[in-house]
Steps between C-alpha positions, in 0.01 A plus 500: 500500500800457726674784316205742495638734767834515326330582166285773654784674681527842322857535631605145413833433331361312198290581199418135418450209737454125461150386607468132588213286377226408747168595652354750436764580236498339159636145487824606332785715630527841342666843518323808609568870498528654841307801626822699483533421127133586435528826685797593286318440174406791280155347451308220666182365343281278711286281271197347677282254312206304632262533791722314744802725438276808527364378833860451621590857395190637672595345833877558471516782762251344738675160505853646474575307178838545325342678201403785734866607506472577129176696503607776741 
């Protein structure tokens, strides 16, 4: 995503950002919480369903995937 770095900036100035549609993002624009907003939450629940999502979670650290910032 062209706004990924901005969304993952723990010191960013926003709690929500606009995410444009496109590859590999979903085909519709959307809004997303930033890492700063998630770090400020009183609870974060990461729901993983399916083998593909589990495989992604298993390789998050190794491949430096965005979800790795939430599991530390």
